[in-house]
Backbone of each chain as ProteinMPNN parsed JSONL, in Angstrom:
{"seq_chain_A": "DIQMTQSPSTLSASVGDRVTITCRASQSVSTWLAWYQQKPGKAPKLLIYKASSLESGVPSRFSGSGSGTEFTLTISSLQPDDFATYYCQQYNSYTFGGGTKVEIK", "coords_chain_A": {"N_chain_A": [[112.591, 108.459, 98.833], [111.238, 109.893, 96.683], [110.231, 113.437, 96.481], [106.821, 115.19, 96.026], [105.83, 118.597, 95.307], [103.239, 120.381, 95.022], [102.12, 123.414, 93.302], [99.921, 126.286, 92.94], [98.049, 125.841, 96.355], [95.853, 126.037, 96.467], [93.523, 127.393, 94.356], [91.609, 129.932, 93.797], [89.127, 130.404, 91.145], [87.538, 131.73, 87.625], [84.688, 130.476, 85.743], [85.387, 129.671, 82.828], [88.165, 131.097, 83.082], [91.819, 130.256, 82.139], [94.069, 127.707, 83.675], [96.165, 127.39, 85.601], [98.641, 124.697, 87.401], [101.135, 123.666, 88.74], [103.673, 121.027, 89.305], [106.758, 120.243, 90.848], [109.252, 117.571, 90.978], [111.571, 116.518, 93.4], [113.755, 114.874, 92.296], [114.989, 114.111, 88.88], [111.933, 112.572, 87.479], [111.809, 112.181, 84.594], [109.526, 111.889, 81.94], [107.767, 110.517, 83.631], [104.77, 111.082, 84.885], [101.851, 111.052, 86.389], [98.462, 113.131, 86.155], [95.962, 113.504, 88.364], [92.043, 113.789, 89.262], [90.168, 115.078, 91.755], [87.143, 114.542, 93.721], [84.866, 115.553, 95.407], [84.731, 113.098, 98.169], [85.109, 111.054, 96.352], [86.672, 109.046, 94.356], [89.971, 109.374, 93.046], [90.493, 110.606, 89.334], [91.816, 109.438, 87.11], [93.407, 111.833, 84.598], [95.809, 112.9, 82.941], [99.024, 110.751, 81.97], [101.769, 109.784, 81.57], [103.088, 112.429, 81.78], [102.076, 113.956, 79.305], [100.207, 112.68, 78.116], [96.911, 112.169, 77.157], [94.199, 111.188, 79.012], [91.768, 108.387, 77.668], [88.965, 109.763, 76.951], [88.701, 111.557, 78.503], [88.067, 115.457, 78.526], [89.797, 117.474, 75.637], [90.228, 120.013, 77.027], [91.796, 119.913, 78.882], [95.184, 119.973, 79.534], [98.536, 118.25, 79.287], [102.399, 119.256, 80.545], [105.84, 119.27, 80.339], [108.837, 117.918, 81.557], [111.58, 115.848, 83.235], [112.094, 117.771, 86.128], [109.878, 119.642, 86.641], [106.739, 120.471, 86.55], [103.423, 121.383, 84.402], [99.436, 121.453, 84.792], [97.718, 122.381, 82.744], [94.157, 123.866, 82.163], [92.503, 124.693, 79.85], [90.023, 126.552, 79.125], [87.898, 126.977, 82.075], [85.366, 124.768, 83.297], [82.317, 124.479, 85.272], [82.093, 121.992, 85.956], [84.816, 121.363, 86.621], [85.823, 122.034, 89.118], [87.159, 121.054, 91.781], [90.061, 118.764, 93.195], [93.411, 118.372, 92.886], [95.627, 116.328, 91.976], [99.139, 115.623, 91.14], [101.338, 112.747, 90.042], [104.262, 110.596, 90.761], [105.915, 108.148, 88.7], [108.172, 106.803, 89.894], [108.474, 106.109, 92.561], [105.95, 106.151, 93.31], [104.675, 108.139, 94.714], [102.103, 111.467, 95.603], [101.59, 114.498, 94.881], [100.896, 117.322, 97.362], [98.685, 118.216, 96.414], [95.942, 120.248, 94.662], [93.383, 122.55, 95.069], [90.816, 123.502, 93.137], [89.159, 126.1, 93.258], [86.141, 127.781, 93.132], [85.619, 131.216, 91.789]], "CA_chain_A": [[111.503, 108.923, 98.191], [111.186, 111.312, 95.834], [109.264, 114.569, 97.124], [106.482, 116.22, 95.168], [105.038, 119.449, 95.807], [102.309, 121.15, 93.64], [101.436, 125.139, 93.61], [99.125, 126.603, 94.485], [97.646, 124.787, 97.27], [94.641, 126.108, 96.731], [93.349, 128.435, 93.359], [89.981, 130.619, 93.081], [89.046, 130.958, 89.327], [85.84, 131.297, 87.426], [84.639, 129.961, 84.704], [86.02, 130.591, 81.339], [89.676, 131.088, 82.995], [92.857, 129.631, 81.972], [94.106, 127.479, 84.964], [97.788, 126.045, 85.181], [98.575, 123.87, 88.161], [102.583, 123.057, 88.681], [104.468, 120.065, 90.276], [107.841, 119.926, 90.88], [109.901, 116.757, 91.334], [112.963, 116.382, 94.151], [114.843, 114.866, 91.534], [114.036, 113.793, 87.753], [111.36, 111.556, 87.027], [111.696, 112.139, 83.019], [107.96, 112.191, 81.847], [107.036, 109.684, 84.44], [103.981, 111.927, 85.399], [100.128, 111.32, 85.692], [97.675, 113.815, 86.826], [94.299, 113.009, 88.718], [91.285, 114.73, 89.428], [89.438, 114.326, 92.553], [86.226, 115.014, 93.686], [84.881, 115.676, 97.851], [83.74, 111.761, 98.589], [85.005, 110.126, 95.239], [87.771, 108.035, 94.309], [90.646, 109.69, 92.152], [89.929, 110.4, 87.823], [92.875, 109.938, 85.846], [93.144, 112.83, 83.523], [96.857, 112.59, 82.311], [100.097, 110.219, 81.9], [103.27, 110.334, 80.876], [102.971, 113.764, 81.46], [101.381, 114.742, 78.207], [99.148, 111.596, 77.121], [95.562, 112.596, 77.673], [93.425, 109.466, 79.067], [90.612, 108.427, 76.489], [87.277, 110.277, 77.408], [88.779, 113.088, 79.206], [87.85, 116.615, 77.665], [90.884, 117.943, 75.679], [90.883, 121.46, 77.459], [93.012, 119.608, 79.719], [96.465, 119.122, 79.029], [99.731, 118.89, 80.928], [103.319, 118.914, 79.764], [106.943, 119.32, 81.439], [110.184, 116.981, 81.819], [112.816, 116.089, 84.68], [111.396, 117.714, 87.737], [108.695, 120.223, 86.756], [105.479, 119.481, 85.209], [102.382, 121.713, 84.693], [98.714, 120.561, 84.377], [96.492, 123.687, 82.175], [92.622, 123.719, 82.041], [92.213, 125.962, 78.827], [89.176, 127.197, 80.049], [87.794, 126.281, 83.568], [84.18, 124.326, 83.29], [81.671, 124.205, 86.243], [82.648, 120.336, 86.429], [86.43, 121.123, 86.537], [86.176, 122.927, 90.189], [87.788, 119.855, 92.412], [91.165, 118.995, 93.366], [94.16, 117.644, 91.096], [97.174, 115.738, 92.461], [100.379, 114.681, 90.627], [101.474, 111.162, 90.761], [105.48, 109.988, 89.891], [106.128, 106.515, 88.64], [109.087, 106.065, 90.546], [108.036, 105.317, 94.494], [104.708, 106.264, 93.216], [104.147, 109.268, 96.123], [101.383, 112.15, 95.304], [101.6, 115.441, 95.25], [99.569, 117.204, 98.016], [97.191, 118.64, 95.949], [95.427, 121.944, 94.299], [92.155, 122.877, 95.154], [90.679, 125.108, 92.713], [87.673, 126.902, 93.9], [85.157, 129.254, 92.466], [86.002, 132.507, 92.861]], "C_chain_A": [[111.74, 110.005, 97.803], [110.121, 111.876, 96.199], [108.127, 115.138, 95.669], [105.586, 117.163, 95.279], [104.358, 120.274, 94.612], [102.206, 122.67, 94.406], [100.521, 125.742, 92.75], [98.567, 125.409, 94.998], [95.951, 125.024, 97.201], [94.662, 127.91, 95.246], [91.969, 128.896, 93.391], [90.443, 130.746, 91.449], [88.09, 131.178, 88.909], [85.765, 131.017, 86.119], [84.644, 130.549, 83.483], [88.002, 130.66, 81.782], [90.37, 129.981, 82.421], [93.33, 129.105, 83.545], [95.398, 126.66, 84.668], [98.061, 125.712, 86.812], [100.269, 123.439, 88.322], [102.895, 121.905, 89.299], [105.76, 120.242, 90.088], [108.542, 118.744, 91.783], [110.985, 116.772, 92.184], [113.642, 115.99, 93.323], [114.214, 114.453, 90.301], [113.29, 112.786, 87.987], [110.974, 111.825, 85.663], [110.807, 112.267, 82.687], [106.973, 111.172, 82.719], [106.223, 110.399, 85.507], [103.003, 111.584, 85.507], [99.607, 112.538, 86.888], [96.474, 112.996, 87.125], [93.34, 114.354, 88.904], [90.579, 114.458, 90.391], [88.356, 115.525, 92.986], [85.531, 114.945, 95.355], [83.505, 114.182, 97.47], [83.775, 110.544, 97.335], [86.434, 109.88, 94.886], [88.644, 109.096, 93.181], [90.063, 109.833, 90.554], [91.285, 110.507, 87.61], [92.658, 110.341, 84.366], [94.719, 112.742, 82.271], [97.756, 111.703, 82.653], [101.023, 110.123, 81.208], [103.174, 111.53, 80.602], [101.925, 114.654, 80.684], [99.983, 114.575, 77.681], [97.733, 111.598, 77.788], [94.795, 111.393, 78.109], [92.219, 109.783, 78.117], [89.178, 109.306, 77.971], [87.529, 111.42, 78.491], [88.696, 114.442, 78.805], [88.858, 117.093, 77.457], [91.198, 119.367, 75.901], [91.854, 121.025, 78.624], [94.347, 118.963, 79.326], [97.758, 119.162, 80.398], [101.33, 118.523, 80.215], [104.44, 118.864, 81.054], [107.422, 117.919, 81.43], [110.856, 117.08, 82.655], [111.806, 116.023, 85.32], [110.338, 119.124, 87.906], [107.318, 120.532, 85.482], [104.13, 120.829, 85.614], [100.907, 121.091, 83.69], [97.601, 122.027, 84.151], [95.14, 122.774, 81.801], [92.591, 124.96, 81.098], [91.212, 126.876, 79.252], [87.891, 126.172, 80.48], [85.973, 125.739, 83.051], [83.45, 124.406, 84.893], [82.109, 122.819, 87.083], [84.006, 120.062, 86.612], [86.583, 121.548, 88.598], [86.207, 121.336, 91.479], [89.261, 119.974, 92.452], [92.04, 118.03, 92.585], [95.569, 117.57, 92.187], [98.275, 115.549, 91.482], [100.719, 113.315, 91.468], [102.593, 110.978, 89.843], [105.267, 108.611, 89.976], [107.033, 105.971, 89.584], [108.783, 105.033, 91.916], [106.215, 105.942, 94.717], [103.918, 107.262, 94.792], [103.627, 110.237, 94.558], [101.95, 113.448, 95.457], [100.387, 115.857, 96.479], [98.392, 118.157, 97.56], [96.615, 120.043, 95.676], [94.105, 121.772, 93.934], [91.422, 124.313, 94.123], [89.154, 124.772, 92.515], [87.019, 128.101, 93.115], [85.135, 130.477, 93.287], [84.578, 133.859, 93.141]], "O_chain_A": [[112.312, 110.943, 98.359], [109.075, 111.239, 96.321], [108.564, 115.416, 94.552], [104.423, 116.772, 95.368], [104.869, 120.677, 93.566], [102.211, 122.965, 95.601], [100.635, 125.411, 91.57], [98.525, 124.304, 94.458], [95.07, 124.356, 97.743], [95.36, 128.923, 95.208], [91.131, 128.111, 92.948], [91.476, 131.018, 90.836], [87.215, 130.889, 89.725], [86.696, 131.28, 85.357], [84.107, 131.593, 83.114], [88.9, 130.355, 80.997], [89.81, 128.909, 82.189], [93.09, 129.813, 84.523], [95.638, 125.727, 83.901], [97.63, 126.592, 87.557], [100.404, 122.44, 87.615], [102.04, 121.734, 90.168], [106.016, 120.449, 88.902], [108.505, 118.788, 93.012], [111.85, 117.269, 91.463], [114.609, 116.751, 93.262], [112.987, 114.355, 90.337], [113.782, 111.923, 88.713], [109.768, 111.725, 85.439], [110.602, 113.394, 83.138], [105.759, 111.046, 82.559], [106.585, 110.468, 86.681], [102.586, 111.638, 84.35], [100.077, 112.794, 87.996], [96.029, 112.078, 86.436], [93.667, 115.533, 88.767], [90.048, 113.366, 90.192], [88.425, 116.743, 92.82], [85.915, 114.19, 96.249], [82.376, 114.101, 96.988], [83.028, 109.575, 97.203], [87.292, 110.688, 95.243], [87.893, 109.669, 92.392], [89.064, 109.134, 90.387], [91.911, 111.533, 87.878], [92.136, 109.774, 83.406], [94.629, 112.564, 81.057], [97.636, 111.501, 83.862], [100.957, 110.479, 80.031], [103.154, 111.925, 79.436], [101.228, 115.593, 81.066], [99.115, 115.306, 77.203], [97.52, 111.05, 78.869], [94.856, 110.475, 77.291], [91.764, 110.888, 77.819], [88.842, 109.291, 79.155], [86.676, 112.013, 79.152], [89.889, 114.718, 78.676], [89.465, 117.427, 78.474], [92.088, 119.966, 75.297], [92.597, 121.829, 79.187], [94.562, 117.817, 78.929], [97.915, 119.632, 81.525], [101.421, 117.587, 79.421], [104.216, 118.584, 82.232], [106.694, 116.932, 81.329], [111.032, 118.201, 83.134], [110.93, 115.164, 85.416], [110.039, 119.595, 89.004], [107.136, 120.696, 84.275], [103.893, 121.181, 86.769], [100.931, 120.572, 82.574], [96.918, 122.569, 85.02], [95.013, 121.624, 81.382], [92.648, 126.105, 81.547], [91.545, 127.96, 79.732], [87.253, 125.279, 79.925], [85.4, 126.578, 82.355], [84.3, 124.38, 85.784], [82.353, 122.622, 88.274], [84.463, 118.927, 86.746], [87.611, 121.202, 89.18], [85.173, 120.779, 91.849], [89.828, 120.942, 91.946], [91.635, 117.134, 91.844], [96.199, 118.392, 92.852], [97.645, 114.922, 90.63], [100.574, 112.917, 92.624], [102.468, 111.061, 88.621], [104.7, 107.973, 90.863], [106.841, 104.866, 90.089], [108.843, 103.825, 92.146], [105.532, 106.1, 95.729], [102.977, 107.011, 95.545], [104.014, 110.182, 93.39], [102.893, 113.516, 96.246], [99.355, 115.214, 96.675], [97.475, 118.664, 98.207], [96.842, 120.943, 96.485], [93.648, 121.162, 92.967], [91.474, 125.532, 94.284], [88.407, 123.921, 92.034], [87.522, 129.12, 92.642], [84.893, 130.796, 94.451], [84.773, 134.814, 93.893]]}, "seq_chain_B": "QLQLQESGPGLVKPSETLSLTCTVSGGFISSSTYYWAWIRQPPGKGLEWIGTISYSGNSYYKPSLKSRVTISVDTSKNQFSLKLRSVTAADTAAYYCARHVVCSGWPCHFDYWGQGTLVTVS", "coords_chain_B": {"N_chain_B": [[82.97, 97.111, 81.098], [85.119, 97.561, 83.191], [85.241, 97.36, 86.77], [85.65, 97.965, 89.824], [85.606, 96.833, 93.634], [86.013, 97.631, 96.828], [85.953, 95.828, 99.836], [85.283, 95.428, 103.58], [86.008, 95.46, 107.087], [84.518, 98.626, 108.631], [85.519, 99.146, 110.981], [88.288, 99.101, 112.922], [90.064, 98.153, 115.669], [92.738, 99.333, 117.842], [96.085, 98.372, 117.503], [95.055, 95.78, 116.085], [94.606, 93.896, 112.945], [93.862, 95.128, 110.23], [92.178, 94.339, 107.487], [91.549, 94.017, 103.996], [89.538, 93.595, 100.706], [89.853, 93.367, 97.617], [87.133, 93.177, 94.601], [87.45, 92.605, 91.501], [85.711, 92.955, 88.709], [84.253, 92.798, 85.046], [86.408, 92.467, 83.664], [89.95, 90.297, 83.735], [92.182, 89.584, 86.306], [94.01, 88.447, 85.906], [96.665, 89.501, 84.336], [99.102, 90.464, 82.683], [99.793, 93.18, 81.256], [98.823, 94.832, 83.607], [99.127, 95.461, 87.081], [97.999, 96.224, 90.475], [96.74, 97.702, 92.938], [96.911, 99.213, 96.238], [96.071, 102.248, 97.84], [95.647, 104.817, 99.535], [94.093, 107.525, 101.963], [94.089, 109.451, 104.12], [91.327, 111.712, 106.032], [90.26, 114.072, 104.413], [93.471, 115.014, 103.78], [95.907, 114.146, 101.711], [96.697, 111.708, 98.891], [97.979, 108.298, 99.71], [100.538, 105.768, 98.141], [100.146, 102.387, 99.01], [100.597, 99.579, 98.448], [101.698, 97.571, 95.966], [100.644, 94.663, 93.915], [101.99, 91.657, 91.111], [99.792, 89.499, 89.518], [100.683, 87.12, 89.331], [101.839, 87.764, 91.996], [104.182, 88.656, 92.383], [104.935, 91.741, 94.472], [105.436, 94.719, 95.458], [106.257, 97.41, 97.502], [105.477, 100.345, 99.728], [108.531, 101.782, 101.104], [107.877, 102.916, 104.02], [106.396, 101.148, 104.883], [106.439, 98.604, 105.016], [106.964, 96.89, 106.619], [104.646, 96.424, 108.012], [102.949, 95.399, 106.216], [100.898, 93.096, 104.003], [100.041, 92.236, 100.755], [98.374, 90.415, 98.736], [97.106, 88.415, 95.885], [94.272, 86.362, 94.649], [93.723, 85.274, 91.833], [91.818, 83.012, 90.961], [89.095, 83.808, 92.276], [88.917, 86.332, 91.195], [90.245, 88.819, 92.537], [92.248, 90.604, 94.83], [94.066, 91.364, 97.889], [94.43, 93.38, 100.971], [96.238, 93.695, 103.975], [96.769, 95.068, 107.06], [98.926, 95.129, 109.463], [99.267, 96.236, 113.152], [97.99, 98.246, 113.6], [97.086, 102.077, 114.287], [95.648, 105.128, 115.231], [96.132, 106.725, 113.202], [96.307, 105.382, 110.639], [93.776, 105.632, 110.304], [91.76, 106.113, 107.395], [90.144, 106.596, 103.829], [89.967, 104.025, 102.055], [91.464, 102.668, 99.299], [91.244, 100.416, 96.074], [93.193, 100.35, 93.191], [93.496, 99.642, 89.458], [96.953, 99.042, 88.251], [98.715, 100.665, 85.735], [100.956, 98.714, 83.708], [104.116, 100.129, 82.135], [106.106, 99.968, 79.788], [107.432, 97.881, 80.836], [106.944, 97.926, 83.68], [105.079, 99.35, 86.704], [103.1, 101.917, 86.247], [101.18, 104.62, 86.398], [97.922, 104.661, 88.141], [94.731, 103.599, 86.398], [92.391, 102.986, 86.723], [89.612, 103.045, 89.765], [88.468, 102.148, 92.705], [85.633, 102.999, 94.225], [86.392, 103.538, 96.844], [86.394, 102.464, 100.895], [86.059, 103.637, 104.149], [87.978, 103.397, 106.588], [88.145, 103.478, 109.933], [90.285, 103.324, 112.927], [89.561, 102.633, 116.205]], "CA_chain_B": [[83.65, 98.067, 82.17], [85.877, 97.377, 84.553], [85.136, 97.709, 88.32], [86.646, 97.566, 91.424], [85.312, 97.108, 94.845], [86.673, 97.138, 98.221], [84.937, 95.409, 101.046], [85.812, 94.552, 104.785], [85.66, 96.168, 108.113], [85.163, 99.79, 108.728], [86.336, 100.098, 112.28], [89.09, 98.713, 113.367], [90.976, 98.354, 116.993], [94.148, 99.549, 117.708], [96.95, 97.279, 117.727], [94.459, 94.728, 115.13], [94.806, 94.204, 111.478], [93.141, 95.642, 108.854], [92.412, 93.308, 106.118], [90.452, 94.498, 103.306], [89.677, 92.592, 99.507], [89.274, 94.249, 96.391], [86.68, 92.419, 93.983], [87.456, 92.888, 89.978], [84.509, 92.8, 87.516], [84.61, 93.609, 83.757], [88.106, 91.898, 82.78], [90.011, 89.193, 84.641], [93.292, 90.023, 87.325], [95.428, 87.895, 85.528], [97.076, 89.824, 82.649], [100.529, 90.924, 82.396], [99.738, 94.499, 81.22], [98.345, 95.416, 84.303], [99.137, 95.442, 88.21], [96.786, 96.047, 91.721], [96.997, 98.091, 94.118], [96.171, 99.775, 97.567], [96.088, 103.585, 97.818], [95.099, 105.619, 100.753], [93.756, 109.028, 102.363], [93.556, 110.241, 105.443], [90.39, 112.524, 105.693], [91.238, 115.422, 104.763], [94.278, 114.978, 103.043], [96.499, 113.317, 100.253], [96.529, 109.693, 98.768], [99.245, 108.212, 99.787], [100.704, 104.789, 97.684], [100.271, 101.241, 100.375], [101.615, 98.768, 97.644], [101.185, 97.093, 94.51], [101.044, 93.552, 93.127], [101.066, 91.579, 89.906], [98.709, 88.446, 89.54], [101.871, 85.887, 89.496], [102.52, 87.717, 92.735], [105.296, 90.177, 92.976], [104.399, 92.605, 95.104], [106.13, 96.359, 95.916], [105.431, 97.918, 99.087], [106.008, 101.797, 100.453], [108.806, 101.519, 102.611], [107.682, 103.038, 105.653], [104.521, 100.823, 105.83], [106.314, 97.409, 104.114], [106.993, 96.104, 108.084], [103.111, 96.3, 108.592], [101.612, 95.248, 105.507], [101.025, 92.557, 102.86], [99.105, 92.095, 99.81], [98.134, 89.133, 98.309], [95.795, 87.941, 94.756], [93.646, 85.554, 94.168], [93.141, 85.008, 90.428], [90.293, 82.141, 90.729], [88.096, 84.809, 93.047], [89.181, 87.496, 90.433], [90.734, 89.724, 94.064], [93.557, 90.912, 95.454], [93.674, 92.002, 99.435], [95.214, 93.882, 102.103], [96.421, 93.194, 105.264], [97.935, 96.435, 107.428], [99.273, 95.069, 111.083], [99.25, 97.103, 114.27], [96.601, 100.068, 113.063], [97.122, 102.701, 115.312], [94.688, 105.944, 114.316], [97.751, 107.514, 112.114], [95.98, 104.486, 109.358], [92.025, 106.065, 109.866], [92.114, 106.722, 105.992], [89.464, 105.874, 102.696], [91.337, 103.003, 101.142], [90.861, 102.569, 97.322], [92.024, 99.626, 95.168], [93.173, 100.391, 91.678], [94.5, 99.118, 88.817], [98.044, 99.899, 87.957], [98.941, 100.34, 84.248], [102.081, 98.516, 83.038], [104.767, 100.944, 80.918], [107.519, 99.646, 79.886], [107.564, 96.356, 81.967], [106.95, 99.161, 85.285], [103.58, 100.009, 87.108], [102.875, 103.26, 86.285], [100.077, 105.159, 86.404], [96.198, 104.433, 88.168], [93.731, 104.454, 85.797], [90.454, 102.501, 87.415], [89.621, 102.835, 91.094], [87.299, 102.024, 93.655], [85.129, 103.529, 95.124], [87.078, 103.55, 98.609], [85.646, 102.63, 101.996], [86.233, 104.218, 104.984], [88.064, 102.532, 107.741], [88.197, 104.536, 110.963], [91.155, 102.77, 113.698], [89.269, 103.392, 117.462]], "C_chain_B": [[84.114, 97.645, 83.481], [85.736, 98.101, 85.555], [85.574, 96.994, 89.532], [86.003, 97.709, 92.597], [85.45, 96.783, 95.631], [85.371, 96.883, 99.248], [86.15, 94.782, 101.943], [85.585, 95.554, 105.446], [85.613, 97.439, 107.994], [85.263, 100.649, 109.837], [87.139, 98.608, 112.731], [90.014, 98.846, 114.93], [92.229, 99.152, 116.869], [94.57, 98.392, 117.805], [96.357, 95.598, 116.81], [95.374, 95.127, 113.866], [93.808, 94.835, 110.864], [92.955, 94.262, 107.455], [90.713, 94.031, 105.188], [90.615, 93.913, 101.801], [88.501, 93.76, 98.558], [88.774, 93.278, 95.21], [86.578, 92.612, 92.644], [86.557, 92.346, 89.101], [84.613, 93.363, 86.164], [85.842, 93.083, 83.082], [88.688, 90.889, 84.34], [91.493, 90.541, 85.563], [94.342, 89.518, 86.49], [95.728, 88.239, 84.516], [98.181, 90.861, 83.228], [101.017, 92.438, 82.088], [99.212, 95.39, 82.447], [98.635, 94.824, 86.303], [98.247, 95.986, 89.194], [97.321, 96.554, 92.128], [96.403, 99.39, 94.985], [96.657, 100.886, 97.668], [95.232, 104.122, 98.949], [94.534, 106.697, 101.093], [93.158, 109.005, 103.101], [92.234, 111.028, 104.92], [90.933, 113.67, 105.751], [92.482, 116.111, 104.17], [95.155, 113.932, 102.196], [96.353, 112.266, 100.294], [98.19, 109.63, 98.91], [99.311, 106.531, 99.358], [100.581, 103.84, 98.823], [101.481, 100.427, 99.454], [100.715, 98.146, 96.351], [101.636, 95.882, 94.377], [100.817, 92.911, 91.831], [100.187, 90.245, 89.879], [99.527, 87.658, 89.508], [102.642, 86.377, 90.737], [103.854, 88.345, 93.198], [105.16, 90.824, 93.227], [105.633, 93.435, 95.448], [105.07, 96.812, 97.255], [106.328, 99.326, 99.623], [106.976, 101.215, 101.574], [108.555, 101.383, 103.955], [106.588, 101.964, 106.042], [105.028, 99.387, 105.59], [106.238, 96.572, 105.539], [105.638, 95.533, 108.054], [102.267, 95.274, 107.533], [102.185, 94.172, 104.404], [99.889, 92.228, 101.815], [99.439, 91.013, 98.838], [97.572, 89.375, 97.225], [95.646, 86.451, 94.816], [92.807, 85.334, 93.131], [92.277, 84.057, 89.891], [88.909, 83.153, 90.939], [88.521, 86.081, 91.831], [89.425, 89.018, 91.717], [91.639, 89.786, 94.379], [93.136, 91.928, 96.641], [94.956, 92.41, 100.165], [94.935, 93.625, 102.997], [98.001, 94.315, 105.879], [97.593, 95.93, 109.086], [99.431, 96.511, 111.959], [98.884, 98.086, 113.91], [96.858, 100.614, 114.369], [95.971, 103.635, 114.392], [95.147, 106.982, 113.098], [96.691, 106.3, 110.838], [94.21, 104.473, 109.531], [92.008, 106.484, 108.338], [90.624, 106.378, 105.107], [90.545, 105.115, 102.369], [90.53, 102.687, 100.024], [92.007, 101.211, 97.234], [91.847, 100.241, 93.766], [94.31, 99.172, 90.865], [95.572, 99.831, 88.353], [98.541, 99.155, 86.702], [100.584, 99.874, 84.579], [103.064, 99.321, 82.081], [106.302, 100.215, 80.816], [108.219, 97.977, 80.844], [107.158, 96.844, 83.068], [105.67, 99.341, 85.45], [104.031, 101.499, 87.099], [102.071, 104.358, 86.962], [98.944, 104.427, 86.972], [95.342, 104.508, 87.686], [92.176, 103.572, 86.065], [91.086, 102.21, 88.626], [88.718, 102.524, 91.517], [87.048, 102.628, 93.864], [85.403, 104.119, 96.529], [86.12, 103.038, 99.417], [86.96, 102.925, 103.0], [86.476, 103.367, 105.993], [88.601, 103.202, 108.885], [89.034, 102.72, 112.271], [90.602, 103.542, 114.984], [89.028, 102.345, 118.5]], "O_chain_B": [[83.52, 97.459, 84.542], [85.984, 99.307, 85.531], [85.746, 95.848, 89.946], [85.702, 98.888, 92.788], [85.185, 95.593, 95.798], [84.294, 97.461, 99.392], [87.179, 94.161, 101.679], [85.08, 96.552, 104.933], [86.524, 97.878, 107.292], [85.205, 101.87, 109.986], [86.705, 97.46, 112.826], [90.636, 99.897, 115.081], [92.64, 99.562, 115.783], [93.872, 97.422, 118.099], [97.003, 94.551, 116.851], [96.251, 95.967, 113.665], [92.737, 94.892, 111.466], [93.749, 93.576, 106.811], [89.561, 94.324, 105.506], [91.787, 93.691, 101.493], [87.443, 94.386, 98.613], [89.635, 92.555, 94.709], [85.407, 92.858, 92.355], [86.707, 91.173, 88.758], [85.097, 94.494, 86.107], [86.125, 93.385, 81.922], [88.178, 90.779, 85.455], [91.645, 91.756, 85.444], [95.431, 90.08, 86.373], [95.313, 87.614, 83.539], [98.043, 91.793, 84.021], [102.099, 92.923, 82.421], [99.173, 96.611, 82.297], [98.228, 93.704, 86.609], [97.306, 96.414, 88.527], [98.533, 96.352, 92.053], [95.674, 100.289, 94.567], [97.886, 100.85, 97.613], [94.086, 103.705, 99.117], [94.291, 107.185, 99.989], [91.969, 108.69, 103.154], [91.969, 111.078, 103.718], [91.687, 114.219, 106.554], [92.63, 117.327, 104.043], [94.771, 112.762, 102.214], [95.979, 111.633, 101.282], [99.138, 110.326, 98.544], [98.484, 105.801, 99.903], [100.922, 104.392, 99.869], [102.705, 100.5, 99.567], [99.546, 98.251, 95.979], [102.828, 95.674, 94.607], [99.802, 93.231, 91.213], [99.85, 90.243, 91.063], [98.823, 86.73, 89.906], [103.76, 85.907, 90.949], [104.33, 88.406, 94.332], [105.063, 91.512, 92.211], [106.717, 92.906, 95.692], [103.929, 96.662, 97.69], [107.537, 99.344, 99.856], [106.662, 100.523, 102.542], [108.757, 100.483, 104.77], [106.027, 101.868, 107.134], [104.144, 98.594, 105.912], [105.469, 95.611, 105.583], [105.459, 94.316, 108.067], [101.292, 94.579, 107.82], [103.333, 94.156, 103.959], [98.779, 91.949, 102.268], [100.519, 90.796, 98.288], [97.303, 90.572, 97.119], [96.505, 85.582, 94.97], [91.584, 85.209, 93.202], [91.929, 84.06, 88.711], [87.978, 83.291, 90.145], [87.826, 87.021, 92.216], [88.765, 90.053, 91.635], [92.234, 88.717, 94.246], [92.335, 92.862, 96.603], [96.103, 91.98, 100.046], [93.789, 93.306, 103.314], [99.193, 94.428, 105.595], [96.584, 96.15, 109.756], [99.666, 97.617, 111.474], [99.694, 99.013, 113.92], [96.88, 99.939, 115.399], [95.479, 103.276, 113.322], [94.525, 107.753, 112.367], [96.41, 107.05, 109.903], [93.48, 103.602, 109.058], [92.436, 107.637, 108.269], [89.825, 105.794, 105.84], [91.738, 105.419, 102.382], [89.32, 102.505, 99.883], [93.038, 100.981, 97.866], [90.778, 100.569, 93.251], [95.211, 98.405, 91.203], [95.45, 101.015, 88.039], [98.74, 97.962, 86.469], [101.31, 100.428, 85.405], [102.714, 99.106, 80.921], [107.234, 100.049, 81.603], [109.266, 97.445, 81.211], [106.876, 95.882, 83.784], [104.985, 99.507, 84.441], [104.945, 102.075, 87.69], [102.411, 104.875, 88.026], [98.772, 103.37, 86.365], [94.623, 105.413, 88.108], [91.103, 103.742, 85.485], [92.151, 101.649, 88.888], [87.773, 102.532, 90.728], [87.896, 103.516, 93.948], [84.753, 104.968, 97.14], [84.974, 103.02, 98.968], [88.162, 102.681, 102.887], [85.594, 102.621, 106.42], [89.77, 103.546, 108.712], [88.563, 101.588, 112.378], [90.881, 104.731, 115.135], [88.76, 102.672, 119.656]]}, "name": "protein", "num_of_chains": 2, "seq": "DIQMTQSPSTLSASVGDRVTITCRASQSVSTWLAWYQQKPGKAPKLLIYKASSLESGVPSRFSGSGSGTEFTLTISSLQPDDFATYYCQQYNSYTFGGGTKVEIKQLQLQESGPGLVKPSETLSLTCTVSGGFISSSTYYWAWIRQPPGKGLEWIGTISYSGNSYYKPSLKSRVTISVDTSKNQFSLKLRSVTAADTAAYYCARHVVCSGWPCHFDYWGQGTLVTVS"}
């Protein structure tokens, strides 16, 4: 299985901050990667697919980049609704990263 | 608007079989553009893909679970189902059904999810 490692595991930030989350794959996944947002007690929500494509209805402050083994999710200006846990997921064997919890600073 | 809804027992005894059904509404399960998946999340932990099935019955399973898992589809009811045999406490989790988008002929990301159902093995 391809292993997905996210960093940091927890991130403290303030409203308006630029936030970057990293996801590393144990082997190349090309651009076959998605990002999800999950709030407590809720199902994950798709944000980004194919590494950099924004899912319909997702605010443009979310963006994704990367290819091969290193990927980033960026929130350009953190909003109150963005405090949540974020997961990456690769398309080869569908493994998810361990998650990054974005907390209020 | 597509909706997925999981149903099934919330409590299963150790060594027995966990059975869940996902009912799809607002769209048809019979599509070559989408497959259908089960994903689980133990309390306080991360997400784990269990398996995926096409409307025609082609299935893919996580290798470490393959010996215990069966996913089936019933197009006449617009439903797909999960059976996980010989469960232990380690199988306690929220179980989600999801639509698995097909990209260039291969399942890739999950774009619609059910609300999830907590299954406790005890």
